[in-house]
N, C-alpha and C positions, 0 to 999 in steps of 0.2 A: 485377599480378597481387593481390600480398598485400598493396595498400593498398586493393582491395574487401573483403577477407576482413573487419572490424571492420564496415563497413556489411554486409553479408551477414547477420552475426551479429546486428544489429539487425532487421533484417527478420524472422531469427525472433522474438526479440521481441514483435513486433508483430503478426506469425501466431497466438502463443503468447496475444497478451492480445484477437484476431479470436476465439480459441476459446473462451477463458473468458465473451466475452459471447455466445457460444451457448450453453452450457452455464446462462448465468444466465437467458437466454430461457423456456429448460424446466427453470428451479428446479431443475435438478442442480448444488448448492450446492458439494459434496465433490469434484466436477470444475472445478469453475468455480475453485474454491480451488487445485486440483495446477494445472489451467495456467497461474496468476498467480504459481503459485511456480515455473515455467520458464520464466515470461516475466522475474521475479527471477534469476533463473542467467544468463540471454542476456544481460540486463540488465549484469552482471555484468565477463561477459565481454567485451564488446565494447569495455568499456573498457579491460580488461587487454589486447585482442588489439590495439587501437589504441596502447598503452604500446610494449607488447612491438615490434612494427614499426616503431613510430613511423609510423603511417598515420594523423594527424590531417588532418580537411582542413573547411572549413565545411562543406560537405556532409551528413558526419557526425554534426554536432552539431544539426543542425537536424533530423535525421532522428531521432537521437537523442530531443529531445523530443518530434518526431510520434508515433514509436513511443509513448513513456512516457503522452503523455497517454491512449491508448486502452489499454495494457495495466494504466495503475495509477488511470488516472482513469475512464474511460468501464466499462471493465468491472468494478471494483468498485461504482461507483453502481447501476449494471445489478443487480448482486448484493443491492443491500439495497433496490433498489426493488421487487424480484421479491417479498421476501422481506414488505416493507409492505405491497405490493400482497395477499399472502396472508392480513395476519394482520388486514387491515381488511376480508375477505371473511367470514373466519373472528368477529370478535368484531360485526360491524354486518349481514352478509349484504347482502339487497338493498337496505335500510333507509340504509346509508351515504350515498349520494345523492353532493353535492359532494364531504363528506370525505374518501372513498374514491378519488375522482379527484383531490386534490390532497395528503394526507397522504405518499403515495406519492413525489412530488413532489421533495420535500425531499430525496430522494437526491441528484436531481441536482446540489446543493451539494457533492457529493464530486469529481466532475469539472470544475467549473466553478475550486473554488478549488486542486483540481488544476494548475489548467492556470496559474494566478495563481503559484502556487509553482516550477511549471518556469521560466516567462518570468521569474520574481526571482531565481533560481536561474543563469541565462543571462548576466543582467546584472551581478550583483555578483561581483564580484572578491575578499571576503572569502572564498569557499568553496572553496579550494584543497584544504584539507587537513584541514575537518572542515565540518559544515553551520550553516546560523542556520535556523529552524524546520525542521519534520518532514519529513523526504526522502516525496516520493508513492511509491516501492517499500514501502520501512515501513509508509506509510499502508495504503496496498493490500493488504498483506499482514494487518494486523491485521483491514481487515474481511471478508477473503476467511475466514479463521482463525476469526472471533468467529463468522458466520453458519452457515459448514458444522461447529461446533461444538456451536453454539447450539440449533439450528431443532426440536430436537425438544420445544423450550420451547413454541414456538407457538401450539400447540394448549390447551397445560394454561393458558398467563397468558400470554393475545395483548395484553392489554391491558397491561399490567407490560414486558413486552418490548419492544412498538411505542416505549413513551415512553422507556427508557432509551435504545433506539435513535438514538430522533430526538433524546435529548440528546448522544449518544458524536457525533452529526451536527454537531453546532454544537461543541462541542467542538475534533473533531480536524480542523472544517472550520478554527478558531481558531489551531490549534497547525503547520498546512502555511504560512500565513502571517505566524508571529511573528517573532522576535527573538528567540526562547532559543535558544543555541547548544548543538549538540547533534555527539562527537563522531560521528567514522566510524571504518569497521570497519578502515581498511586500517593497515597497523603497519610502522616500520622496521625492527624487529625483533620474534625472540620471547623477549626477557625479561620478568620478572614486571614487574618496573620501569617504570612508567608507561604499561604495558599493564591494569592490573587491572581497570579496570572493562570491557573487553574480553573478556577470561577469564571475569570473572565473571556478563558477560550470552550467551557463550557456554555454557556448564557448566550453569547455569540453564535455559538455552533448552533443552538437551537433556531436563534432565529435565525439565521442563512439556509438553513433547510428550510423552515417555515416561507422563507420568501423565492427562496432559488430551487426548491426542492430536490431533484436527485442530484444537481449540481451543487449542493450549497456545502455538501463535506470536502468539496476539494477547495472550496472558499476558507473552509476551518482549519484544514490542512496548511494552508497557506500563510493562514494567520497564526498558527502554532510554531511556524518555523519564525516567525516574526517574531513572535513574545521570547523567544527560546535567545535569540542576538542576546538577551542579556546575563543570559546565564554565566558563572564562571568557569573558565576554562579548568579542565583538570590534566595535572603530569602525571 
């Protein structure tokens, strides 16, 4: 029975990702953000459960990737698509024509590059203790947090907001499949030495959430990327 526990938790990750998609369809961005956070918690717990129970299986590995594509690829892609659709309607109204059809579709680069990142991760034996490229849960949390915390600005500065969003789509798509090494939050001990960046990230994330609320985690992900720039490259 215990060998099915990690897979059950992975299915909860997938369910949370589906709920985030539903929230995105209804433009309930804060709710979508919460469901993606919950999916990330389940994604962390299924790996922990597999290690504690020694319940590894090929099925679990495949299921985990499929769930992650939905929760951390499709769901954030739909969130960004919905907000870009709103912006196009606000800026151009009925005069947008083909632009209003095409521009929001740029959001689907998020699931495409997330899927590429996951496939690369499954084949790359260098990523056992750290990452190469931005992990898909971090990318999804960035987008969900960024949109949930800043959509109030879409009506006032829609064109600028949309332009920044499109630029960020390109930058984060590159980060997903890049060869940039990024540290993991897994720790061997609780000492400060060797875990400085992890503790700095955790403390800064708490402060960012307290100050910026739902937008705080997007700032934390940006800090994570910056702190990872000192990570040694793997061959």
